[in-house]
N, C-alpha and C positions, 0 to 999 in steps of 0.2 A: 123622428118626427120633424116634417119641414116646418121652419119658423117662419111665419110669415108677419104681415103688419097685424091683420086680426088676432092672431095668438098674443102677440107682444101686447096689443090694447087689452084684452082680457086679463092677462097677466097684472098688468099695470091695476087694472079696476081692482082686481082679489088685493093687490098691494094697498091700495087706498082706503080700500072699505074695511080689510081686516086689519091693516096696520093702523091705521088711523081715523078710524071710527067714521068717515067720510059717508053720505049718501051717493052711490055712484052707480052708473049705468054705461054696460059697455055696448055700443052698437057697431058692430063691424070693425073697423080701424079709427073708430071713435071714442072715448070716454067720456060722460058726461058728468058733471057735479051739478046738478038743477039747483039745490042749496046758494051754492057761490056764482050762479048763471056761468060758469067756464065750462069749456070744451077743449080735451085735448086729441090731438090727431096725432097718429101714427104712421109713418111711411113706411115703404119696403126697408127691413133690415138688410145690412151689406155683411155679410159672414167672412172672415179672413182667416189665415193662417190656420186651415184644417179645422175649422168649428171653434179654435182656443180663442177666438176675439171677434167682437160684433162690434158694428157701428148702426144706430137706431136714430132715424131724424123724427123728433118731436117737439110739436109746437103747441101753445098754448092760446088760447082764443078768448077774449071777454068782451061783450057789448061795448064796453066804455071807449074801445078803440076800434070798432065796427068789424069789418069783415076777414083781417088779416090774421094770422097765426104769427107767434112769436117763435120761431124756428132754431132748434139748436140740435147738434149732434150728440146723443148719450154714447159713450165709449164704455164697453165692458170687457174685461179680460178674465179668462178661466182661473181663479185660484182656489187650490186646493178642491173640496168637494163643490163648489159653486160656480154655476153654470154662468157664462158670460153676458145670457140677457139679465140674469139677477143681478150681478154687477153693474150693469149699465142702469138697469132703472133705477136701483138704489141710489146710485152715485147723483142720477138726476134728478129723483124726487128729495133728497137732502140739500143738494145744492143750488138747483136753477128753481124748480116749483117754490121754493120757501118766497122768492121775490114776489111771487104773485099771489101766494095765499095772503102775504102782509098787506095787500090791498084788498083781497076778496073776501079773505076768512081771518081777522085779526083776532088774538086770542088763543088761536090754536097751537099744537105743537110746531107744525110746518112754519107759520108766522114766527114763531119765537126763534128760529134757525136766522132770520133775516137781521140785518143792523138797520133801523129807519134814522133818518135825518132829514132836516127841513133847509132847504135851499133857496134864499132869497136874492135876487140881483135885477136889477133896472127895472124896477117894478112889478118882476115876475118870481112868484113864490111856489114853488112844488115841494112836494114829498118824496123822498129819493129811499128805495130799499134795495141793500146791497146783500146779495147774496153770500153763502161761505163762501172761503178763498179754496180753491180744488188746488193741491200741491203735490207735484209729482218729482221726486226726488232721484234723479238718476246717477247721483255721484257727487258731494261736496257741497251741495247747499247750504249754507250757514245759517245757524239761527239768527244771526243778526238780519240776514235776507227775510228770513220767514216772519221775523216780527217788523220789520219795515213793510213786508208786504201786507201784513193783516191790517197795519195802523193807516196805512194809506196803497190800497191796490190802486193797479192801473186803470182799471173799470173807473174809480173814484175821479182820476185824473182826466178822464174823457170828459165825465159829467161835469167837473168844474170847469172845461174849457167849453162845453155845450151853453152854460151860466154867462160865458164871457165873449159875447160877439156874435152868437148863431140866432137863428130865426127859430125858435122852439114851436112845435106845433101845440094847439090848444088840445090836447088829448096825451094819454100816456104814450111813452116811448121806450123800449127796451134797447139796451144794448150791452154787450160782453166782450170781453179780451182774450185773447191766447197769447201768452208772452212764455218765451223760452229761450233759453241759451243753450247750444247744442254743439258738438265737436266741430260741424261746418259751419257756426256762425248763429248770431241773434236770429230770432223769430217774433214778431210782432203783428197778429192779426186783430182787427178789430170790427165788430158785424154792429150796425147800427140800423134798426127796424128794417133785419133781413138783407142789408145791404155792405157789401165790402167799403169799409171807410177807414183803410189800413195805410193808406198813404197821406191823409190827414193828420192820422194819431200814430205816426210811427216811434215815435219819442216817447209814449205815456209809461214805459218801464226804465227809461233811462236812469230815474231818481235812484232806483235800488240797487243796492252793494252785492251785484251779483259775484258769483262765485261757485265753480263746479258747473254742472251740467242738470238741468231740470225745467220746469215749466208751473207756468201759474194761468189758472183761468177761473174768472169770476163774472158774474151775472149782475146788472142793476135794471130797476124799474123806476121811470121819471114819473110822477104823477100830477100835473099841474094842479092846484087850487083855481076853483071858479072865482 
């Protein structure tokens, strides 16, 4: 069966409804969570390596930030009997969605996976929700790195610097980082409000005691207080 955005959205709706007890409705490539006033959009999946891996663009919308969607690429690789779509949606649901759940559905099991902090600087106060850190160890990543990254992930460094001299909008903003050390060199990608901000924040993983090869990825949602 061909896997398109509509099929992925229907599968995601079942996962959220059956697995997490949410009121949910799939409509084409959109998943509606009416109780939380949230919408989740799925774009065309990109299937790679003879169907063994997949990239699925997924975005989250909430009325508090208007019409845009907060986009990310959910990645899944076939493992044992699990389809790559299952892997991609499972990882996205448990690593990315929690930052939005912490704002829109506090007290639920997904919100509990996010870490909440209050940040105040220069008269501005915001609630910040950090998602779980996704770590891929390609060989040699030490426990020291993993502990340091869990305590202060690169995404946290971005948020700290946003509150130190940047003009922040009076609405929620989202940010995620992908930082890696590969055989051909380091990679640092920072996405802020769906835009590439890597040049401004290329140093955010430099404080970590890197060893071996692997990657770190995490999300954050910054919600200003009125």
